[in-house]
N, C-alpha and C positions, 0 to 999 in steps of 0.2 A: 867204297860202294855207297850210293845214296840210299837212305832209308825209304822203304815203300810207303807211299801215302795211299790211303784208301779213300775212295770217293764215297760220300754219304749216300746211303740207300734210303729210298722212301719206304716208310712203314705203311703198309696197307692194312687197314682194319676191316676185317670181314665180320659180318653179322652171322651168327650161327644159324644154320638152316634148321627149320623145324623138321624133325624126322616124320615121315609119313607113317600113318598107322599101318602096321604090318597085318597081313591077312589073318593071322592067328590071334591078334590082340582084340580085346573088346573095348569099345569106346566108353568114355565116362558116362554118357547118357544111357547107353545100353546097360552098363553096369548098375546104374541107379535104378533103372526100370526092373532089372532082374532082382536086385536087392529088395525093392519094394514089393515085388511079387512074392518073394520068399517070406517077407515080413507078414504080409496079409495071410499067407497060407499058415504061418505059425500062429497068428492070432486067432484065426477062425477054426483051427484044428483043436484048440484047447490044450495044446501040449504044455508040459512043464519042463523047466530047465533043471537038470540035475547038476547043481553047483559043485557038489563034491567030485563028480566025475570030470567036470569042466576044469576045476582047479588041479586035479591030478594030471589031466591031459597037458595043460600048459605049465605044470610044475610051479603053481602059485598057491597062495593061501586061499581058502574058501571065501573069506571076506573080500579079497582082491578080485576074485572071479565074480562075485556078486556085484561089486562096484563097476567092473568092466561091462557086465551085462546091463546094469542100470543105465550107464552112460550111452551104450549102444542103443538101448531101447528109446532113450530120450531123443537121440539123433534121428533114428528111424521114424519116430512119430513126427518130428519137425519136418522131415523130408516128405512124409505122407501129407501133412497139412499144406506144405508148399506146392506139392503136386496137385492137390485138390484145388487150391487157389488158382493155379495156372490153368487148370482145366475149366474152372468156373469163369475165369477171365476170358478164355477163348470162347466159351459158350455164350457169355454175355455179349462179347463183340459180335459173334455170329447172329445172335438174336437182335441186336441193335441194327446190324446191317440189313437183316430181313425186315425189320420194322421200317427202316428208312426206304427200302425198296417198295414195300407195300404202301407207304404214305405217298411216294412219288406216283405210283400207279393210281391211287385214289385221286390225287390232284389232277392227273391226266384225264380221268373219267369225268371229274367235275368240270373241267375246262371244256371237254367235248360235249357234255350234256347241257351246258348253259347256253348253247347256240340256238336253241329252239325258240 
C-alpha cells in the first residue's frame, strides 16, 4: 500500500477581535473620572489614612502601606493635573473659537458700515 501524502494546508492568520465592553464593565475613562471624584472627596474632607489598619488589611508592613499610599497619591495628583490641563485646553479652544467668530462678525459689520 502506498503511503498517504498530505496536501499542504494554508495557514490563515486571524487578528484577535477586540472584545466589546460588557454592560457591567466600566470603561477606563469612567473609571478615571470616578477615581478623581473619590480623590477630590478625600482631599476636601480632611480625612486621614490609618496606615496601621491599611497594612493589617493587606497583610503588609506599615512602611509598605505608607509607600503604596504615597505612590497612589502621586499618581492621582498627576491625573488631576492632566485632567485640569485637558479641561483648560478645551476651554481655551472654545474661547479661541468664540473670539474668531466675534472677529468675523465685527469684520462683517465694518464691511457693511463702510458703504456709506
